[in-house]
C-alpha positions in Angstrom: 248.4 51.7 186.3 245.0 52.8 185.1 244.8 53.3 181.4 244.5 56.9 180.2 240.9 56.6 178.9 239.7 55.0 182.1 241.5 57.6 184.2 239.9 60.4 182.1 236.5 58.8 182.5 237.0 58.5 186.3 238.0 62.1 186.5 234.9 63.2 184.6 232.8 61.2 187.0 234.6 62.8 189.9 233.8 66.2 188.5 230.1 65.5 189.2 230.9 66.1 192.8 229.1 63.1 194.4 231.0 62.5 197.6 230.3 58.7 197.7 231.4 58.3 194.1 234.5 60.4 194.7 235.3 58.3 197.8 234.9 55.1 195.8 237.2 56.3 193.0 239.8 57.4 195.6 239.6 53.9 197.2 239.9 52.4 193.8 243.1 54.4 193.1 244.5 53.4 196.6 243.8 49.8 195.9 245.4 49.7 192.4 248.5 51.6 193.6 249.0 49.3 196.6 252.1 47.0 196.6 249.8 44.0 197.2 247.7 44.8 194.2 250.8 45.5 192.1 252.2 42.1 193.1 248.9 40.3 192.2 248.9 42.0 188.8 252.6 41.0 188.2 251.7 37.4 189.2 248.6 37.5 186.9 250.7 38.7 184.0 253.4 36.1 184.7 250.7 33.4 184.8 249.3 34.6 181.4 252.8 34.6 180.0 253.6 31.1 181.4 250.3 29.7 180.0 250.9 31.2 176.6 254.5 29.8 176.6 253.3 26.3 177.7 250.6 26.4 174.9 253.3 27.4 172.3 255.6 24.7 173.5 252.9 22.1 173.3 252.0 23.2 169.8 255.6 23.0 168.7 255.9 19.5 170.2 252.8 18.4 168.4 253.9 19.9 165.2 257.2 18.1 165.4 255.4 14.9 166.1 253.2 15.2 163.1 256.2 16.2 160.9 257.9 13.0 162.0 254.8 11.0 161.1 254.5 12.6 157.7 258.2 12.0 157.0 257.8 8.3 157.9 254.7 8.0 155.6 256.5 9.8 152.8 259.5 7.4 153.2 257.0 4.4 153.1 255.4 5.8 149.9 258.8 6.3 148.3 259.7 2.6 149.1 256.4 1.5 147.7 256.9 3.5 144.5 260.4 2.0 144.2 258.9 -1.5 144.6 256.2 -0.7 142.0 258.9 0.6 139.6 261.0 -2.5 140.1 258.0 -4.8 139.5 257.1 -2.8 136.3 260.6 -3.2 135.1 260.6 -6.9 135.8 257.3 -7.4 134.1 258.5 -5.4 131.1 261.5 -7.7 130.8 259.5 -10.9 130.7 
């Protein structure tokens, strides 16, 4: 559970032989290896994943919304261009 570099650092600290520090490190290992802590970590990871997924979904929804707006505006512009071309054609005929 503990990353290799942290574990190496903790082992180096333990090698100093300070009983209180060694006890604290052992307690730390006991805590992070406990089923309760493991479950909390699993739930935290799930929450991070769910949050990222919700953000992604919201971004996709917003992107689709804007693509729709742009498509509508493009269609309006094309209609206006066609109208302008028709007016130019009529003015040229007169």
